[in-house]
C-alpha positions in Angstrom: 68.2 -24.6 46.9 67.2 -25.2 43.6 62.7 -25.3 44.4 63.4 -22.7 46.7 65.5 -19.9 44.6 67.2 -21.7 41.9 63.9 -22.9 39.6 61.8 -20.0 41.1 63.2 -17.2 38.1 65.3 -16.8 35.3 69.1 -14.9 36.6 70.1 -12.1 34.1 74.0 -12.5 35.5 76.3 -15.4 37.3 77.2 -12.3 39.7 73.1 -12.1 40.5 73.1 -15.5 41.6 75.8 -15.7 43.2 74.6 -13.0 45.9 71.0 -14.6 45.7 73.0 -17.9 46.4 74.5 -16.1 49.4 71.2 -14.4 50.4 69.5 -17.6 50.9 72.4 -19.6 52.9 73.3 -16.9 55.1 70.3 -15.3 55.6 66.6 -17.4 55.0 69.1 -21.2 55.3 71.4 -21.1 58.3 69.3 -18.8 60.2 65.0 -19.6 59.7 65.0 -22.7 57.8 63.6 -25.9 60.7 66.2 -28.6 61.1 65.8 -32.1 62.4 68.6 -32.0 64.2 67.4 -28.8 66.2 63.8 -30.7 66.5 62.5 -29.0 63.6 63.0 -25.7 65.4 65.2 -22.0 63.5 68.9 -22.4 64.2 67.7 -19.0 65.9 64.4 -20.0 67.7 67.0 -23.2 69.6 69.2 -20.4 70.1 67.2 -18.6 71.9 65.5 -21.5 74.0 68.8 -22.4 74.5 70.1 -19.5 75.5 67.0 -18.8 78.3 67.2 -22.6 79.3 70.9 -22.2 80.6 70.3 -19.0 82.3 67.6 -20.5 84.3 69.8 -23.0 85.5 
């Protein structure tokens, strides 16, 4: 988070920064960033794959 968000610019207010941190966690990190525990897939891609595999069974 530090290199991808915090150190990218100067933040005018703490509220602006906290909003961006929330967005980064909820939108980017939790949904689109690849995770090693999921076989280097993003959570959204992993869930789609899991849903496809369970519906085919």
